[in-house]
C-alpha positions as CSV (number, residue, x, y, z in Angstrom):
1,M,-0.1,0.0,0.0
2,N,1.3,3.3,-1.0
3,R,1.3,5.8,1.9
4,D,1.6,9.4,0.4
5,G,1.7,12.6,2.5
6,G,-2.1,13.2,1.5
7,G,-3.3,9.8,2.9
8,L,-1.3,10.3,6.3
9,A,-2.5,14.0,6.6
10,F,-6.1,12.7,6.1
11,V,-6.0,9.9,8.8
12,G,-3.9,12.2,11.0
13,C,-6.7,15.0,10.9
14,L,-9.6,12.6,11.5
15,I,-7.9,11.1,14.5
16,L,-6.8,14.6,15.9
17,G,-10.4,15.8,15.1
18,S,-11.8,12.8,17.1
19,G,-9.4,13.6,20.1
20,I,-10.3,17.2,20.5
21,G,-13.9,16.1,20.1
22,M,-13.6,13.7,23.0
23,L,-12.0,16.5,25.1
24,F,-15.0,18.5,24.6
25,D,-17.4,15.6,25.0
26,N,-18.5,15.7,21.5
27,T,-16.8,13.0,19.4
28,A,-19.2,13.1,16.5
29,A,-18.5,16.8,15.9
30,G,-14.9,16.6,16.3
31,S,-14.8,13.6,14.1
32,T,-16.7,15.4,11.2
33,I,-14.5,18.5,11.6
34,G,-11.7,16.3,11.3
35,L,-12.9,14.6,8.3
36,G,-13.3,17.8,6.4
37,V,-9.9,19.1,7.3
38,G,-8.5,15.8,6.2
39,F,-10.2,15.9,2.8
40,L,-8.9,19.4,2.2
41,A,-5.4,18.2,3.4
42,L,-5.9,15.5,1.0
43,A,-6.9,17.6,-1.8
44,F,-3.9,20.0,-1.3
45,F,-1.4,17.1,-1.1
46,N,-2.8,15.5,-4.3
47,K,-2.5,19.0,-6.1
48,R,1.2,19.2,-5.5
């Protein structure tokens, strides 16, 4: 499996968003925000 920077950034943003959501007792919102930021990071890295 090829792990480019975009894929790792996507997973990292998702996990980070989930963790921040857990800190504020709202895991679903944190995961959704992390997912959105991850997709933006994936698009940025694939554009390069």
